[in-house]
N, C-alpha and C positions, 0 to 999 in steps of 0.2 A: 444280757443285754438282749432286749428287743430290736427287731430290725429297725422299727422307726428311731430308736435310741442309737443305733449304730455309727459311730465317728465317720466322718465324711471320708478319711483316708482307707477305711476298710471295705474293701469290694463286697458285693454280694456274692456267698457262695455259689448260690444255684444260678448263676447269670450265664455259664456255658452250658446251654441246652444240649447241645449235641455231646457232650461228655457224660451230663448226667443219665440221658438217654441210653449210652452204650453201656456204663457203669451199671444201671439198673439191669439191663438184658445181661450182662456177665453176673451179677448177684442172683439173679433169678435162676439161671442156668446152673449154678455153682448150689446153689439151695436144692435144686432138682437132682442133681448128682449125689449129693448127700443122702436124700431120702431115699434113691431108689438104687443105687451103685451095686448093693449087694445082690440084687434081682436082675439086673443088667446082663445080657449076653456077652462074649468078647468081643463080638463087632459094634455092638451099642456103645459099649464102654471106649472102643477106640474113636468112633465117631464122637461120642461126647467130649473125649479128650481133644480131637482135633479142633471141634466147636469152641472148647474153652481156650486154646491157644489162638484161635483166630480173634475170638472176642477180646482177648488181653493184647494181641495185636493192634485192634481198633482201638482201645483204650488208650495205647501208646500214640498211635497215630493222632487222633482228637486231640489228646494232651499236647503233644510236641509240634503238632504241624508237620510231620514228616510223614512220607511216603509208607514207610513200615518202620518195624522195629531194628534195632542193629543186629 
C-alpha cells in the first residue's frame, strides 16, 4: 500500500525521527563491526562493543521515553 493510500488509523512508520536516527546509527555501527571485526584489536573490539551497548540503550530510551534500559 502506498503512503498516500494508507488508511487514516495507521500511523506513518517514519514519524519518530529521533528513533529513526538512532536506529540508523545502530545499524551503521553494526555493519561496520561485521566488516571489520576480524581485523580489530582487542581494545577496538571492546570499545566497539561498549558503543553498541550504548546505542542499544539509546534505542531503548528513545522508544520508551525512559532515562535508561532496565
